[in-house]
C-alpha positions in Angstrom: 67.0 -33.8 -29.2 70.2 -35.0 -30.1 73.4 -32.0 -29.8 73.2 -31.1 -33.4 69.8 -29.8 -33.0 70.4 -28.2 -30.0 73.0 -26.5 -31.2 71.3 -25.7 -34.0 68.4 -24.5 -32.2 70.6 -22.7 -29.7 72.3 -20.9 -32.7 69.3 -19.4 -34.0 67.7 -18.4 -30.9 70.9 -16.3 -30.7 70.8 -14.9 -34.4 66.9 -14.3 -34.0 67.5 -12.5 -30.4 69.7 -10.1 -32.5 68.0 -9.4 -34.9 64.8 -8.1 -33.2 67.5 -6.8 -30.1 69.1 -4.3 -32.6 65.4 -3.9 -34.2 63.8 -2.3 -30.8 67.2 -0.4 -29.8 67.6 1.2 -33.6 63.2 2.4 -33.3 63.9 3.5 -29.7 66.7 6.1 -30.5 64.1 6.9 -33.3 62.0 8.2 -30.0 65.2 9.4 -28.2 64.4 12.5 -27.1 67.8 14.0 -24.9 71.0 13.8 -26.4 71.9 15.0 -30.2 68.7 14.7 -32.3 70.5 14.1 -35.1 73.7 12.2 -33.5 70.2 10.0 -32.4 68.6 9.4 -35.7 72.1 7.6 -36.9 72.2 5.7 -34.3 69.4 4.0 -35.1 69.6 3.5 -38.7 72.8 2.4 -37.8 71.2 -0.6 -36.5 68.1 -1.0 -37.9 70.9 -1.7 -40.9 73.3 -4.0 -39.0 69.8 -5.4 -37.7 69.0 -6.3 -41.5 72.6 -7.7 -42.6 72.1 -10.2 -39.7 69.1 -11.7 -41.2 70.3 -11.8 -45.0 72.9 -14.1 -42.6 70.1 -16.0 -41.0 69.0 -16.8 -44.4 71.7 -17.7 -46.0 71.7 -19.9 -43.6 68.9 -21.4 -43.8 69.7 -21.4 -47.4 66.3 -19.6 -47.9 67.4 -17.4 -50.6 68.5 -20.9 -52.0 65.0 -22.8 -51.7 62.7 -19.7 -53.1 65.1 -17.7 -56.1 62.8 -15.8 -56.2 64.0 -13.8 -52.9 67.6 -13.0 -54.2 68.8 -9.8 -53.3 66.1 -9.3 -50.8 67.6 -5.6 -50.2 68.1 -5.9 -46.4 72.0 -6.7 -46.6 73.6 -3.0 -45.5 77.3 -3.4 -44.9 78.6 -0.1 -46.6 76.2 1.9 -45.0 77.6 0.8 -41.3 80.8 2.9 -41.1 79.2 6.7 -41.9 76.3 6.5 -40.1 78.6 5.2 -37.0 81.7 7.5 -38.1 78.3 10.7 -37.9 77.3 9.1 -34.7 80.0 9.3 -32.5 81.5 12.8 -34.1 77.7 14.8 -33.8 77.7 13.1 -29.7 81.2 15.1 -29.5 80.4 18.3 -32.0 77.4 19.2 -31.4 77.4 22.3 -33.2 78.9 20.7 -36.5 76.3 21.5 -39.0 76.1 19.2 -42.2 76.7 20.4 -45.4 75.8 19.1 -48.4 79.3 17.3 -49.3 78.7 15.3 -46.3 76.5 13.7 -48.8 80.0 12.2 -50.6 79.9 9.8 -47.5 77.2 8.0 -48.4 78.2 7.4 -52.1 78.6 3.7 -51.9 76.1 2.6 -49.3 72.8 4.0 -51.7 74.8 2.0 -54.5 74.9 -1.3 -52.8 70.9 -0.6 -51.8 70.3 -0.1 -55.6 71.6 -3.1 -56.5 70.4 -4.5 -54.6 67.1 -3.4 -55.6 67.1 -3.3 -58.7 68.7 -6.5 -58.7 66.1 -8.0 -56.2 63.2 -6.6 -59.3 64.9 -8.8 -61.7 63.6 -12.3 -63.2 64.7 -15.3 -61.4 66.5 -17.3 -64.0 68.7 -13.5 -64.3 70.0 -13.1 -61.1 70.0 -16.7 -59.7 73.9 -16.7 -62.7 75.4 -14.3 -60.4 76.7 -15.7 -57.4 80.7 -14.9 -55.7 82.5 -13.3 -58.6 85.3 -11.3 -57.2 84.3 -8.4 -59.6 81.3 -8.2 -58.4 80.9 -4.7 -56.7 78.5 -5.5 -54.4 78.0 -9.4 -53.8 81.7 -10.4 -54.0 84.8 -10.6 -52.3 85.5 -7.0 -54.3 82.3 -5.6 -51.7 84.1 -7.3 -49.2 87.2 -5.2 -49.5 85.2 -1.6 -49.5 83.5 -3.2 -46.3 87.2 -4.1 -44.0 89.1 -1.0 -45.3 86.3 1.5 -44.5 85.0 0.2 -41.9 88.4 0.1 -40.8 88.7 3.5 -42.0 85.9 5.4 -40.0 87.0 3.3 -36.7 89.9 4.9 -37.2 89.0 8.7 -37.8 86.2 8.3 -35.0 88.3 7.6 -33.2 90.6 10.0 -33.6 87.4 12.8 -32.7 87.4 10.9 -29.3 90.5 11.7 -28.7 90.5 15.0 -29.6 87.5 15.6 -28.0 88.9 14.3 -24.8 91.6 16.7 -24.5 89.3 19.3 -25.8 87.1 19.0 -23.1 91.0 18.3 -20.2 91.6 20.8 -20.6 88.8 23.6 -20.2 88.3 25.3 -16.7 85.7 24.3 -15.0 86.1 20.9 -16.5 83.1 19.2 -17.2 82.0 15.8 -15.9 79.4 14.6 -18.2 80.7 15.5 -21.5 84.0 13.7 -20.6 82.2 11.1 -19.7 80.0 10.9 -22.7 83.6 10.5 -24.6 84.6 7.5 -22.3 80.9 5.9 -23.2 82.2 6.6 -27.0 85.7 5.8 -26.2 84.1 2.1 -25.0 82.5 1.7 -27.4 84.4 1.8 -30.3 87.2 0.0 -29.1 85.1 -3.2 -28.3 83.5 -2.6 -31.7 87.2 -2.7 -33.2 88.5 -6.4 -31.1 85.2 -7.5 -32.3 85.5 -6.5 -35.7 88.8 -7.9 -35.8 87.9 -10.7 -35.0 85.0 -10.6 -37.5 88.2 -9.9 -40.2 89.4 -12.9 -38.9 86.5 -14.9 -40.4 85.7 -12.4 -43.8 89.6 -13.1 -44.3 89.5 -16.8 -44.2 86.1 -17.2 -45.8 87.6 -15.0 -49.1 91.1 -17.3 -48.9 90.0 -20.9 -49.4 87.2 -19.3 -51.8 89.6 -18.1 -54.1 92.9 -19.5 -53.8 92.3 -22.9 -52.8 88.6 -23.5 -54.2 86.2 -24.1 -50.9 83.6 -23.2 -50.2 83.4 -23.0 -46.0 79.9 -21.0 -46.6 79.4 -24.8 -47.0 80.1 -26.3 -43.8 77.7 -25.9 -41.4 80.6 -25.0 -38.1 82.2 -22.4 -40.3 79.0 -20.4 -41.1 77.3 -20.8 -37.9 80.1 -18.8 -36.4 81.0 -16.9 -39.4 77.3 -15.8 -38.2 77.6 -15.3 -35.1 81.3 -13.3 -35.2 78.7 -11.0 -37.0 76.6 -11.3 -34.2 78.6 -10.6 -31.8 79.1 -7.0 -33.0 74.9 -6.0 -33.2 74.6 -8.0 -29.7 77.2 -5.1 -28.2 75.7 -1.9 -30.2 72.4 -3.3 -29.4 74.0 -3.2 -25.6 75.9 0.1 -26.0 72.6 1.9 -26.8 70.1 -0.3 -24.0 73.0 1.4 -21.7 72.5 5.1 -23.6 69.1 4.5 -23.3 68.8 3.3 -19.7 72.0 5.3 -17.7 73.0 8.0 -20.5 70.4 10.4 -20.1 72.1 12.7 -17.9 75.2 11.5 -20.3 73.8 11.8 -23.5 72.1 15.4 -23.1 72.3 18.6 -25.1 
């Protein structure tokens, strides 16, 4: 076995491992009894959305859609669902008493449109959907979708972090202070801080790919080393969320109690 083959198999192991790890944690959160039930639900859906999107990236890397055009636009791509799912997971853990209102639906309009777009395109004939490639103004398969993905993720990450800081100040002012509630906030703060760092690295790959393709007419995704590193940058997000979720499942029973 040469070095190229070894690297390929290790890469596939890392990516597929991330898919399975994320899906496993997501399923377990559906059955998690401790903690805020609605927050558990949002985190479970977040993990499944991340894992399926990573699976999509694996299929792209393997040229699966090129070899099997009938599977193009398989609706397992949920980038626009990440921000609101993460936001509500954090918000409901900070304020378990918050009552969801019908106006909260607006946060899930873009994710719903993204799913409907992919589902509708998936059902169209191969001759039709094969025409849709990396068009700039394609709302959910081109540069515009990537712009929405990056901007909304950073925006929701910022507002989620504000909730964490606000809740920490409130808890520190209470007498006597509840150490378990403060530790819950510390968990959430660490989640967002590391997620921000990893997403910045992932963003660098997305932006480099966009600039190269749109302005230099270079498709970096066609270069295997770059495509592999880009996929790994996304997989790192899945791994961190899975590790965090595992910590909550094992050690966070007291921390994330209601």
